[in-house]
C-alpha angles and dihedrals in degrees: 000000000000124000125202115238089218116100106257115240119226116240118276108277145150116290119227122227090247092052090050093050091048092050091049091049091050092047093051093045091053094045093048090063089072101020113031092183097057115135127209087237088088088073093064131078121214091274095055095256116145117238108237087181090070091046098045093103088062098043121075090203141034110259116235095196132059134225130199123211141201112252094214108035108035097240123141132201136179110270108262130134089251092051092047087057090045091053091049092050095046091052090045092051090047090055090048091048091051091052092045093051091049093050102035101027089222139091118259097230131138109267095229097041115114088185092057095243113190114250107224091192090064090048095046095107089056100041128090092179128025119214118238090216132061123264127194138213125242095203097192089062102025087236134143116232134186092224129050113246 
């Protein structure tokens, strides 16, 4: 019986969110050895799709499903029309939050929220679209997130 010296690829299958995040982390760690300023934005096309081609070295299989990601907050979601809108809105709120913090030197969160829920009313002058779902602030990073931390 003869065995190929090539590393055998697993069958094509769906990639989990954890596998995707691990592959992205490995990719960025490797790239930072030669380019310390590399951003994870290079992994996205203009539609928010993640380039599995760039990650193939870190994936032992070809993913059969697609994720979309926020360009500003490093969150990923399965690719659905609803999640594409969610990604757009999270990035939009992040941009509004950035502008609000620069101008007001405060975070636009609901006063009574222990989870640091974003107050869309405070952001209204900076928003073109208002999400129909809550978003939360990660204060250590000044980032919007879809889940409270």
